[in-house]
C-alpha positions in Angstrom: 123.2 -14.5 159.3 121.9 -11.7 161.5 120.6 -12.7 164.9 117.5 -11.6 166.8 117.5 -10.5 170.4 114.5 -11.3 172.6 114.1 -9.6 176.0 111.5 -10.9 178.3 109.9 -8.3 180.5 108.1 -10.1 183.3 105.7 -7.5 184.7 102.0 -7.2 184.4 99.4 -5.0 186.1 97.0 -7.9 186.1 97.6 -11.4 184.7 95.1 -12.4 182.1 93.3 -15.7 183.0 94.4 -17.5 179.8 98.1 -16.4 179.9 100.8 -19.0 180.8 103.8 -16.7 180.1 106.0 -15.8 183.1 105.0 -12.6 184.8 104.8 -11.0 188.2 103.6 -7.7 189.7 105.4 -4.5 188.9 107.2 -2.3 191.5 109.6 0.5 190.9 112.4 -1.3 192.9 112.1 -4.6 191.0 111.9 -2.8 187.7 115.1 -1.0 188.4 116.8 -4.2 189.5 115.5 -6.0 186.4 116.7 -3.4 184.0 120.2 -3.4 185.5 120.3 -7.2 185.2 119.2 -7.1 181.6 122.0 -4.5 180.9 124.6 -6.8 182.5 123.4 -9.7 180.3 123.4 -7.6 177.2 127.0 -6.7 178.0 127.8 -10.5 178.0 126.6 -11.0 174.4 129.3 -11.7 171.8 131.0 -8.4 171.1 130.0 -7.1 167.7 127.2 -9.7 167.2 125.4 -8.8 164.0 121.6 -8.5 164.7 118.7 -6.8 163.0 115.7 -7.5 165.3 115.0 -6.8 168.9 111.8 -7.9 170.6 110.6 -6.8 174.0 108.0 -9.4 175.0 106.2 -10.3 178.2 104.4 -9.8 180.4 103.7 -6.2 179.6 106.9 -4.5 178.5 105.0 -1.2 178.1 104.6 -1.1 181.9 108.3 -0.3 182.2 109.2 3.4 182.3 110.4 4.4 178.8 113.7 5.4 180.3 114.3 1.8 181.2 113.6 0.7 177.6 116.1 3.4 176.4 118.7 2.2 178.9 118.5 -1.4 177.6 118.6 -0.3 174.0 121.6 1.9 174.6 123.4 -1.0 176.3 122.5 -3.3 173.4 123.8 -0.8 170.8 127.1 -0.5 172.7 127.7 -4.2 172.6 126.4 -5.6 169.3 126.3 -4.5 165.6 122.7 -3.6 165.4 121.7 -2.7 161.8 120.5 0.8 161.0 117.2 -0.6 159.8 116.7 -2.9 162.8 113.1 -3.9 163.6 112.7 -3.0 167.3 109.4 -4.3 168.6 107.7 -3.5 172.0 104.6 -5.4 173.1 102.1 -2.9 174.5 98.9 -2.8 176.4 96.4 -0.1 175.2 96.1 1.4 178.7 99.8 2.2 178.8 100.0 3.9 175.4 99.9 7.5 176.5 101.2 10.2 174.2 104.3 10.9 176.4 105.2 7.2 176.5 104.7 6.8 172.8 107.0 9.8 172.1 109.6 8.4 174.5 109.6 4.9 172.9 110.1 6.5 169.5 112.9 8.6 170.8 114.5 5.4 172.3 114.4 3.7 168.9 111.4 1.5 169.1 110.1 1.1 165.5 107.2 -1.3 165.9 104.5 -1.9 168.5 102.6 -5.1 169.0 99.3 -4.2 170.7 97.3 -6.7 172.7 93.8 -5.9 171.7 92.2 -9.4 171.5 88.7 -8.1 170.5 86.7 -5.0 169.8 83.7 -6.4 171.6 83.5 -5.2 175.2 81.7 -8.3 176.5 84.4 -10.5 175.0 87.1 -8.3 176.5 85.5 -8.6 179.9 85.3 -12.4 179.5 89.0 -12.6 178.6 89.9 -10.6 181.7 91.1 -7.6 179.7 91.1 -4.2 181.5 90.7 -2.0 178.4 87.6 -1.3 176.4 87.2 -1.4 172.6 87.2 2.4 172.4 90.3 2.6 174.5 92.1 0.2 172.2 91.1 2.2 169.1 92.2 5.4 170.7 95.6 3.9 171.7 96.2 2.8 168.1 95.4 6.2 166.7 97.7 7.9 169.3 100.5 5.6 168.2 99.9 6.5 164.6 99.9 10.2 165.5 103.2 9.7 167.4 104.8 8.5 164.1 104.6 4.7 164.5 104.2 3.4 160.9 104.6 -0.3 161.8 101.9 -1.5 164.1 100.7 -5.1 164.9 97.5 -5.9 166.6 96.5 -9.2 168.3 93.0 -10.8 168.0 91.8 -13.9 169.7 89.4 -16.5 168.5 87.6 -19.4 170.2 85.7 -18.0 173.2 82.2 -19.6 173.2 80.4 -16.3 173.1 82.1 -15.3 169.8 80.3 -15.7 166.6 80.6 -14.6 163.0 78.8 -11.3 163.7 81.3 -10.4 166.5 84.2 -11.5 164.4 83.1 -9.5 161.4 82.9 -6.4 163.6 86.4 -7.1 165.0 87.8 -7.5 161.5 86.1 -4.4 160.2 87.3 -2.2 163.1 90.8 -3.6 162.8 91.0 -2.9 159.1 89.6 0.6 159.6 92.6 1.3 161.8 94.9 0.5 158.9 97.5 -1.4 161.0 100.2 -3.1 159.1 100.2 -6.6 160.8 97.5 -8.7 162.5 98.1 -11.8 164.6 95.1 -14.0 165.1 95.4 -16.6 167.9 93.1 -19.4 169.0 92.3 -19.4 172.7 94.2 -22.2 174.2 93.5 -23.4 177.7 96.7 -23.9 179.7 96.4 -26.2 182.8 98.1 -23.9 185.3 96.1 -20.7 184.4 92.8 -19.5 185.9 91.1 -20.7 182.7 92.7 -24.0 183.2 91.2 -24.4 186.6 87.8 -22.9 185.6 87.5 -23.1 181.8 85.1 -20.8 180.0 82.8 -22.0 177.3 84.7 -22.4 174.1 83.7 -22.7 170.4 83.7 -26.3 169.2 86.2 -27.3 166.5 83.9 -26.6 163.6 82.9 -23.2 164.9 86.5 -22.3 165.5 87.5 -23.4 162.0 84.7 -21.4 160.5 85.9 -18.2 162.4 89.5 -18.8 161.3 88.5 -19.3 157.6 86.3 -16.2 157.8 89.3 -14.3 159.1 91.4 -15.5 156.2 88.8 -14.5 153.7 88.2 -11.0 155.0 91.9 -10.1 155.6 93.2 -11.5 152.4 90.4 -9.7 150.5 91.7 -6.5 152.0 95.2 -7.1 150.6 96.9 -8.7 153.5 99.0 -11.8 153.0 98.3 -14.8 155.3 102.0 -15.5 155.6 102.0 -17.8 158.7 99.2 -19.9 160.3 98.4 -17.1 162.8 99.7 -14.0 161.1 98.7 -11.6 158.4 100.6 -8.6 157.0 100.6 -6.1 154.2 103.6 -6.7 151.8 106.9 -5.9 153.5 105.4 -5.7 157.0 105.8 -9.3 158.1 107.3 -9.7 161.6 111.0 -9.9 160.9 111.8 -11.1 164.4 109.2 -13.9 164.5 110.3 -15.1 161.1 113.6 -15.9 162.7 111.8 -18.6 164.8 110.1 -20.2 161.8 113.2 -19.9 159.5 115.5 -21.3 162.2 117.7 -18.2 162.3 119.8 -17.7 165.5 118.2 -15.7 168.4 119.4 -14.8 171.9 117.0 -14.6 174.9 117.5 -12.4 178.0 115.3 -12.2 181.0 113.5 -14.7 183.3 111.5 -17.1 181.1 113.3 -16.2 177.9 114.3 -18.9 175.4 117.2 -18.9 172.9 118.5 -20.9 170.0 122.1 -20.4 168.8 125.4 -22.1 168.8 123.9 -25.5 168.2 121.6 -25.7 171.2 118.3 -24.4 172.7 118.4 -22.8 176.1 115.9 -21.4 178.6 116.3 -19.0 181.5 114.4 -20.1 184.7 111.2 -18.3 185.4 112.5 -16.6 188.5 112.9 -12.8 188.6 114.8 -12.7 191.9 117.4 -15.2 190.7 117.7 -13.3 187.4 118.3 -10.0 189.2 120.8 -11.5 191.7 123.0 -13.2 189.2 126.0 -11.6 187.4 124.9 -13.4 184.3 121.6 -15.2 183.9 121.4 -18.9 184.7 120.5 -20.9 181.6 119.5 -24.5 181.1 120.0 -26.5 177.9 116.6 -27.6 176.7 117.8 -29.2 173.5 121.4 -30.1 172.8 120.8 -31.0 169.1 118.0 -28.7 167.7 117.1 -27.9 164.2 116.8 -31.5 162.9 115.2 -32.0 159.5 111.9 -32.8 161.3 111.9 -29.6 163.3 112.9 -27.4 160.4 110.2 -28.9 158.2 107.6 -28.5 160.9 108.5 -24.9 161.4 108.8 -24.2 157.7 105.4 -25.5 157.0 103.9 -22.9 159.3 104.7 -20.4 156.6 102.7 -19.9 153.5 105.8 -20.2 151.3 106.4 -23.7 152.8 109.7 -25.6 152.5 112.1 -26.3 149.6 112.7 -30.0 149.0 116.3 -29.3 148.0 117.0 -28.0 151.5 116.5 -31.5 152.9 118.5 -33.9 150.8 118.2 -36.7 153.4 114.5 -36.3 154.0 113.2 -35.0 150.7 112.1 -38.3 149.1 110.5 -39.6 152.3 108.5 -36.4 152.7 107.6 -36.2 149.0 106.3 -39.8 149.1 104.3 -39.1 152.3 102.9 -35.9 150.8 101.3 -37.6 147.7 98.1 -38.8 149.3 97.5 -35.4 150.9 97.7 -33.4 147.6 96.0 -31.1 146.7 93.6 -30.9 149.6 96.0 -30.5 152.5 99.3 -29.8 150.7 100.4 -28.3 147.5 103.7 -28.6 145.5 105.0 -25.8 143.4 108.5 -25.2 141.9 110.2 -27.7 144.2 108.4 -26.3 147.2 105.9 -28.0 149.5 103.4 -25.9 151.4 100.1 -26.4 153.3 96.8 -25.3 152.0 94.2 -23.6 154.3 92.6 -27.0 154.9 96.0 -28.4 155.8 96.7 -25.6 158.3 93.4 -26.4 160.0 94.6 -29.9 160.7 98.3 -29.2 160.7 99.2 -31.5 163.6 97.8 -34.5 161.8 99.4 -33.5 158.5 102.8 -33.0 160.2 102.5 -36.3 162.0 101.9 -38.1 158.7 104.7 -36.3 156.8 107.3 -36.8 159.5 106.6 -40.2 160.8 109.6 -41.7 158.9 111.9 -38.6 159.1 114.7 -38.7 161.6 
């Protein structure tokens, strides 16, 4: 099975108040040291490792000079067996998506951009601490399309108290008008160690958030997009191949401070320390799970997907899960052709559904 490669780029021009991912300020010197360290770690990957996805996440990977992205991809190609049709994704902030950078990313081999827009309402963007405007985000998407990017993903965020169905409808209409191939829709989550954790904004209540999420599903699926995962929509064939590896329990390798990995029968994490990462010959890693991918974990991840899980893939747990599922059919779960999947209502209360299904599964 082909692996995925995740590269964590820990630089941000300004940290968003809701973000708990590891990042630090950008300087030319630290960026150069970071890039050299990534290349050293890429050279430590198994020689000839078959892989078909690369994902530059962050942080704000698009802050790096494009030459650094090219340098890392060149090192990667020299070490592993990257398929010709590999999906190579770069997370990008609209303010960094200049025409020269877009052209350079394309030249380096980046085939997909994941653009952090969050909303097309300027008041919402300001409340979320975003530095770009709605017009700047639209212009950035159009520049990317003009540069030849035919696989674009756009992030939206739901749950801020000032959001309502009118604002959401505008967000969805402006998103669809841009004709991007993939849309991720995340619920605003307050993390304790973030600025929002220390001074929370007003949030939608559960009923309001559910109504916004259901409205999102209705509008985007009516436009021909598949709601293929709880938070993700795509036109056919444009699903995120890299993120599907997480939900389908495929192997992936992580490089960079704060990166996670799952391969070789264990989960690992790299400490959130840029200086230590840059100083080490190979990155330090800690084992976070010595026995991952149990039936419970695989079922939990599989039910995030619209397709759900196949009972036959879990011979030891199938009868237990089938019995637990019965009282939740058809409102929260549905069975079809030996498969079990969640309904929209099930996804809305997925934590409770999973707790019920897996309470007796080892």
